[in-house]
N, C-alpha and C positions, 0 to 999 in steps of 0.2 A: 536502434540499430545502427552496425557502423556505415560511414559513409562509404560511397565507391570510390572516392580516392585511396582511403586507407585498405580498401582490399586490392590494389595493384600486387601489395605485398605478397599476399596469399598466392592469387592467379600467375604470377609472375616471381615465383621463389627462386633465392640462392642456395638455400638451404631449406632440405625437408626432413621432417623427422618422422618415423613409421611407429606404430604401435598394434601389436597383435601377432596372432601366426600366418595363417595360409595367405589372406587376403594381403597381410601387410607385405608377405613376402611377394605376391604378386607386383605389390606397387613397385618396389624394387626393381625388379626383373623389367618391369614395362620401361621406367625410367633409364635401367641401364641399357634395354634395346634401343631406345630411343636419340641414345646421344646424349642424354642431361649430363652437362658441365659441373654441376651445382655440387654442393655437400648432401650425402643422403645419411642420415644416421638413424637405422634400425633400434626400435627399444624393448629389450624381451628377458623375461627374468632368469631365464637357465641358457639360451644360445648367446655362443660367443661370435659368431659371423650368420649374416645372411648373403648369398650371393656372392660371398666376396667382402662384403661390408662388416664393420665393428659393430658388434652389439654393444648397446649401453642399458644399465638395468633400471635407470630411472630419469622421469625429466632432469631432476638436480644434477644427474650426471651427465648430462649432454653438454658439448665445448661452448655452446651459447644458445640462445631462444633461437629457434627455428621460424622461418619465415611462414613455413607452411607444414601442418602434419595430418597425416591420415589416422585416425584413430579406429582402429579395425576391433573391438574387444567387447565385451558384451555390455549392456546397457547400464548396466550400475554402477559397474568399473568406469565407464564412459566418464560419467558423469565425475569423479575424482579427479581423471586426466585431465579434461579439459578444465577445472579448476587451479591444477597444478600449471598447466600450458600458459593460462592465464595470469597466474603470477609470475611466472618468469617472464613475460611479457613477449610470447609469440604472437607472429603478425595473423593466423588465423587456423580453423582445423576442420578437417572433414569430420561428420557422424557418422560412419557406416551402419552403424548399429541401428537396428527397427523394433518395435514394442513399445512406443510411445503413442501420440493422440491418433494417431492412424489406425491402432491395434486396440481402440479403448473397449470395445464390443468383447474381445476375447482375454483383454489386460485392463481391469478396472482403474489400475493405478498411471494407465499412460499418458492422460494429461498432468497429471502429479509431478510425474517423472521429466515430462517435455519442461514444463516450467522450471525444475530444478536445473534442469541443462542449459536453460538460457540463464537463470542466475548465476550457473558457476562460469558459463564464457565471460558473463560482465560486458566489457567493451571489446574483447577480441571477438574477430570473426566467427561465427559457426555455420556450416552449410548443412545441412540436413536436419533432423536426424534422417533416418530410410532414406541412405541416398548411396550412390558409388563414389561422387567426387566430381572430377574433373579430367581434361586431357588438354594440353597446350602443346600445339604443335608448332608455335614458332619457336619455341625454347627449349622443349623435348622435356616437360615436366610434366610428370601422368602422377598426380594422386587418383589412380584409376585401380580396381582389385580383380581385372579380369582381362578378356582377349578385345582387341579391338581391329578396326580395317583401316586406320588411317596412316597417311605419310605426313612426313616433314615438310613443312613450307615456309615461305619469307613473309608471305600476307596470303589472306584469305578471308571467311567468314565464321564469324562465331553462330553457334547455335546452342540453345539453352532449353533444359525439360526440368519438369518435375519428376518424369519416368525415368527411369535409370534404364530398364530395359527399352525404351525407345531410343534413348540415346545409344546402346550397343547396335540396335538395329541402323539408325544413322550413319554410327563409324562406319557401317560395312557398306555404305554407297558406293556402286562402280559407275558414277555419273559424270565424273571428272571434275566434281567439285571442291572447289580447296579450302578444306576445313581448317581454319587455324585453331580456335576453340570448341569444346565439344563438353558443357557442362551440365550438373543435375544440380536438383535442389533439396528435393524429398517433400519432407513436409514445411518447409520456409518458417521453421520454430522461430529465428531470429534474422538471418540472412536470407534473403527471399530471390527470384529470379530477376527483378527488375532491378534491383542495386547491384547483383552480379553481372547484369547486361550493358549499365553503366560503367563498368570497371572495363569491359571489355573492348565496349564502343569507344575508350578511351586509347585503347591502343591504337597507336599511329599504323600499324600493320594490319589493323583489323578494317574491311571494305563495308561491308553488313551485318547484321544480326537478324538473326530468326528465334523465333520463341513458340514452345508447344507450353500452350498455358490449361493449365486443368481449374484454376481459380485465381482470380489477381491477388498478389500478396498485399501490395503497400499501393495505393492509390498515388499516395504522394510521390513514390518513388518511380512510378510509371510514368507521372508527369513530368520526372525529369528525364526520364529516359527520353520521351518522345520530344521535348525541349533538346538536349543535347544533340539528338539525332538531326533535327533541323539546322542546329549552330554549326554540328562540325559537317554537316552534308552527307552523312553517311544512315541508309535507308535502313529501317527495322519494320519487319513483318510478322506476324504471330498467326498460329493456326490455334484458336478458343475452342477447346471442347468445352460440352457440355448443352447442346440443343435439345438434348432428348432427355426426359425423365431417367431413364436406363444410367445415360452416359454420367447425371449429376449423382445420383446416387452411386456411380462406383468412383467417381471424385472423391466423395466425402470418405467413401473407405479405403480409398487409394492412399490419399495425403492430408484427409482431414482438412480440406480446402472446401469453400463454398464456390461453385461454378457460377451463382448470377443468372440472373434472367440474359437470354442471350442478345435479344434485341438492345438490350443495356449495354452489354458487353460491345455489340458494333458499333454503336455510338460514341462509347467512350474512346473506343481503337480510333476511328474516325477523325474526332475531334482531336487527337492527339497525331493525326499524321502516319499511324503506323497502319501498313496494309495488312489486309486480313486475308488468307487464304483457307481453304475448304478441305484441304488433303496435303499427309504430308510428301508425294509427288509435288502437288504443287509450292509447297514448301523451298522444296530443294531446288526446282526449275525457276522460282522467282530468284531464289538468291544467287543463282546462277548471272541471270540477266543484271541484278543489279550488283553484284560482284563487279562484272565488265563495265554496266554504263551507267549505272546510277539510276534516278528516277527519268521518266522521260517527257521529254517537253510535249508532245501528243501521242496520240493512238492511233497512228496510220502507220498500216504495215502492208508492205509486198510480198508477195509470194510466187515462187518458181518451181514447179515440178514437169517431170518428162512424162507426168498420167494426168489425164483428166479426171482420175476416179481422185486422184492426191489432189488435186485443186478444189473438187467439190467438198473433199472431207475439209480440207480449210476454210472453206467459205461456207459452209455449214457450223462448222466450228464457232467460227467469228458472231454467228447469230444469237448466241448465248453470251457475249461480252460488247464492253464497251471499245470496239473497234473497229475500224474503219479501214476498209478496202479502197482508198480513193484511186481515182482514175488514172493511168498512166498520163503525163505530159507529153503535149505534142512533138515537143523535142527528143522525146526518147523513142520516137516511134520508125524514125526512117533507119534509126542502127539498127535497132531491134530486127525490122524486117529484112534487111541486108545480111544480117547475122544469122537468123532462123529462117528463111527462107517464106516462100507465099503461101505453105500451109497451115502456117500457126497465127492462131487468132492472139491479135493480142489484147490482154486484156488483163488485169488484175485480180483475182489470180492469174496467174499464167502459167498453162500447159504448152512447155517448150518443146513437148515431142521428144522422139531422139536423134533427129536429123544431126546434133550436135554432143552427142554423147560421143564419150571416149575423144575427143577433141580438145584440149584444154585450153588453146588459143581462142576458139571460138566461144566455150563458155565462159572465158575470162571476160572476154567483151561484153557477151550478152548480162554476166552477171552484173559486172560494172554499170553498164548504163541502167540497167535496173536500179543500181543502189544509187544512181544520181538522181531519184526522184525524190529526193526530200523525207523518208519515209522515217518514223521513228525505230522501224526495225524491217530488216529486208530477209526474210526468211527463203531457204531451199531446203525442201524436202527430198530427203534421202537416205532409205534404209537399206544396209548393207546385206549381203547374201552372209550365208553361213560359212565362216573361214575354215570349217573340219570339212567342206564341202565342194566351196566354190575358190574361183578366184578374185578377188575383190580389187582388182586393178583398175579396171574401170571406174569404179567409185574412189579410190583415191584421188584419181585425176581429177575427177568434180572436188575433192576438197581441195587439192591444190589451185585450182580456179576460183574456189570461194576465198581460200585466203589471199589469193594472189588480188582477187577484185577489191578485198574488203582493204588490202593496203594501198592502193591505187585510189581509192576513194575517200577512204577515211569514216565511211560509214559504219553505220550499226549494223552487223550480220550477224546470222545464225543458222547452223543446219540444222534439221528439227527431225527425227526420226519418227515415223506414224506409228509404229511401236516400240516401246523400249528395248527389248532384247536386240535390236537391228541396228544400234550405234556401238560399236566395240566401245571399252573404255579406253584402249591406248589411244584411239582417235579422237575420243571427247577430249582426253586431257591437251593432247597436241593441240586441237582445235581453242581450247580455253587458253592456252600458251600464248596462242598467237592471237586471242583477243575476238574469236569468233565464239559466239556462245553455242553451245553443244544441249540440244534440248531433246529431251526423250519425252513424246507424247505430243501431240498438236494440240490436243486441249491445254495441257499444262505451260505450252509456250506462249498461247494468247492470253490465258490467265497472268501470267507472268506479264506480258505489255501494259494488260486493264490495270493490273493492281499498282504496276511502276507508275502509269501515267495518275494515278488515284493520288500517289504521293506527291507526285510533283505538284497537282494542283491543290492539294492540302497545305503544301510548304508554299504557296503562292497565297494564298489568305494569310491573313493576320493570324500573330502566334494567340491560342487561346489562353483566355484568362482561365485562373485556379480553378478549380470544381470545386462547389460549394461546399462546405463541411458544417455540420451543425451537430452540436449535443441533443439527444433526444431523448424527449420527455418519459417518464416510465409509467405517466397514469393511463386510464383507459381511454378509448377514441369516444367522443360524442359525436352523433350526426346531427348537422343544422338542419332545418325545414328548409324547403326552397327558399320561401320568402327571407331566413335569414341568410341563407349562403350568396343570395343575388345580393342581399343588403352588405356583406362582407366583403363582395367581389367590385362592386360598383366604385367604391373611392379609388382603385388601383387604375381605373379607368376601361373596365370589361363594358359594355355598353347592354344595358338589362331593359327588358320592355317597363313601360310606364305601368305601372301596378299598385295595388294596394292589399293589405291583409284585412277580413273580413271575418269576425266570430258566428255570424247567424246568414243564414239566407236573406234576410230583408236589408241587413248591411252588404249583401255583396251586391244585390241591386241596385242599392245607392252608390255602389265605388263604380260600378260597372256605369251607372249613368253618368259621373263625374269623370271617368277615364276618356267616355266616349266610345261610340260600338265601329265595329265589330269588337268584342274581347274575346278573350280565351279564360276559361273558370277551371280551377283544379281544386281538389279537394287535399287539405293540408292534413301531413301525416298518416298519408298514405305510402307504402313502399313503392310499390307495382300501380303505378295510377291508369295505366291505359287498361290493364289485366281486370281491375275493380271497379271497372264506370266512374272515375273521380277524372275524369277528361273530358271538357266539351268546349269544342272550339267552334268560333263563327257565329257566336250568340250577338242578335243584333236588337234586342230591347230589353228590357227590367223583366219582363214577364219570362222570356225565354231565361234569364238568368235565374230568377226567381224558384222556376220548376225543376231547371237544373241542379239548383243547389239541394232541393228538399230531396232529389232523389238523390244524392250522396251521404242524405243524413244518416244514414247508420255508419259509414265507415270514416266520415271527415270529421277531422277535429279542426274546423275553420275553413276558410276558404281563401285561396288567391286569386283575384283578378287581376287581369292584364291583358292592355292591348294587341291585338294580334298584328303578327307580323308579316309582312308582306311574300311575294311568292320568292323563295332564294334562287339564286343561280348552283347550290349545292346547300347538302347540311355536313356539318363536319362536330367532330369531336374533340375537347381538349380533356385530357387526365392529367390526372400527376399521380405517382404511388413513389411509395420509399423503397429501394431498390435496398436489398442484404448489404451489397457490396459500397455501391456506390453513394447512397443515399435518395433526397428526392430528384426525381426526373419527371421531364412532362412528355405528354404523347398527344399528337395530332394524327387527325386520318379522316376517313370517311365516317360521317355520322349518321343519324338517324335509323332507320331499318338496314342501311347498309354495314353496320359495325359487324355483324357476323356474318352477313351475306359474302361479303368479299375480301374482310380482313387487310384493312387499307391504312398503313397507317407508319409511323416515323416518330423515333424516340429523339429530344433534345435534352442533351443533357444540361445541368445548370451551371453558373449562369450560360446566357444563350444570348445572340444579337438577332437584330431584324435582318443580317443578312443571311445568317444560319436560318431563320425559321422561312423564309423566303424559299429556299434552298432545298428545305423539307417540303414544303407546299408542292413546290415542281416536282419534286419527285414521286407526289403521291399517283395513284391511276386515277384520281376525282380530277386531276391537274386539269385535262380536258375540259373539264364541267366549268372547272375557276376560269378556265380562259375563253369561255364562250363554244360550247361545242356545236357545232351544225347550224351556226347563225343564233343560237341561244344567246340571250345576255350574259355577259362577262362577271364576275365577282370584283367586290370594290376591294382589290388586294391591298393597297395600302390600310385601309381599315382593318382588314381581317387579320395582317401582318400586325398591327397594334393593338389589337384583342387578343391575340395569341402570346403578345411581349407583356400584355397587360395582367395574363394568367399567369405570366412567369413571375413578373414581380410581385403578385402574390405570394406566390409558391415560396419564393426568396425569403420573404418578409415573414414567412410563417415558418421557415425551416426546421426548426425544433420543434413544432406541434403539429405539422401537416400529415394526416395520415393516408386521406385522401381526397384527390379533387374529380369531379366528374360534371363537364358541362356539355349536354349532349341533348339535344343538337344544337350548333352555333350556327346562326342562320346567315351565310354570304351571301347579302344581296346585292342588286348592282349599284346601289348606292346604301354605305354602308354595312354593319352589322348586329346583330342583336342575340344574347344568349337567351334561348328561348326555355333553357332548363338547365337547371345547377344543382349541385347537392356538393357541400362540402363536408370532410370528416376531421375533427382536430384533436388533440390532446389539452389537456388542461396546461 
């Protein structure tokens, strides 16, 4: 795969060659319309000119090797043109044609043809197939065969997606977001979103990057993106689809990508400091905030509106987010009281009524005073009336006051419309140019604050180690017995009960006496021990052990005798699985009977640290139990963290062979921990 620094020639071209008919003509038309200053070389077997530009007959006839090429011909001819461009020394090419791996159900040769495409391109960058290309509004370079809604800009954000149609939709946004780049990647056969995103991020005119991801293309390149974002202090956010089974199927059929496990995807993005959004509006609104203010050092928000109803909407929206509406500072109160009058309740969110409505000076004073409270973001709720039926003069007065207050205080400020259609685009553009956020939707604005602060927190932690990578054995997995599993885990530091394996009931009774009562007796080789009656707890004599062992004789293939653990503060599960995209990952969560009842778990990508383990534990619902709920005993957190770290080390040591790990329950005791049950599945 070409490195991102080599992609700069493709995405910031000084010369563009286009191949094909109607689509190629549109590329020329769009570049001309947007004032592209470089060379444009149409290539066509019969035409003499396209939109006033001379046509050439072949790659060999071109004046020089083009920096970028748009190849809009059929899929078989595309491959030959790619080979010719590579041999000529072109900087890179867009493959517009479809009918490759994404269409293998309809076209059985799709995989083979895509492999031929990659081979033909060699070390020349090729984006696609099955994609529109990209729009560079910084330089007016558009390898884009369709209409769009973008305008030239001197700086702005980059948005990248596998879906050309979603890219078209984003280009039509009327929200005041300055779009510098809009890129599509299609099947990501050779060059994927991550590499393109790094190349865009390296442009000093780009302020932030947003990704719409159907399937991770290259984990190493995604790690590089996260690392460069941190180093350049340019945040990256992602809308990762694939939560539902239907979305995962659509992803495979659309771009031949694997969506991967959704919880694993979240863990990977969190590890890399890439903020995750849930919707396209969230993506755009968060990019606005990051474009203006970057990551936020805290999550405090002030809100002002001239309606108690709006104040309530803001307050309730914050309940679903990691947002704090901190109380006003004492020094803010006198000025606000004098400005707003005696009937206004001074609080945050603040309903300032309509006493200062239409009064720019008083509004400026009130807004400035609010902005002096050291909040991460100061929001003013403002929904404009319809311009075709109403006079917006008083609303523009509020806009002027917000801009003046922001300029006077230097605080982060934004106007938010509770309904997106109630903020005119020209107002949003002006606000953004003045350094004031123009947010469409209260929920989206607060989501942006939450995500911007999460990125700040991620960057405040030490940079993550590279993700675990290992070649995978192709042998059939084998499941160890519980006794074998515990014997394999114990050397890594995972505490297991004192126990022995016994072949006969008599040997089990003898082992119990040596271990010391009370003991647990488990039938070996039984898949679902509890349901099969192959587990007996709190046996207090040899006679009880002997009787229990005889009762299991028909299902058990030997016995595991173990010392009973004490009463835990909580029971947890530690699991490991091999994700199709990321590889081995660890899961920690509520264990025992709570596993299926409350679905309380967190994914840890590997390698991990004790700090990350503690952060994951404190994010669980059962953290209250671990911390001593309602006067109950607290769990031994250092011992619990060490046990999970031991399990992680076991998985890392067996990364090429581990298929599954299931420790459930892990008993978190007031003093120490113990793995009451464990199962390991490995390949040879």
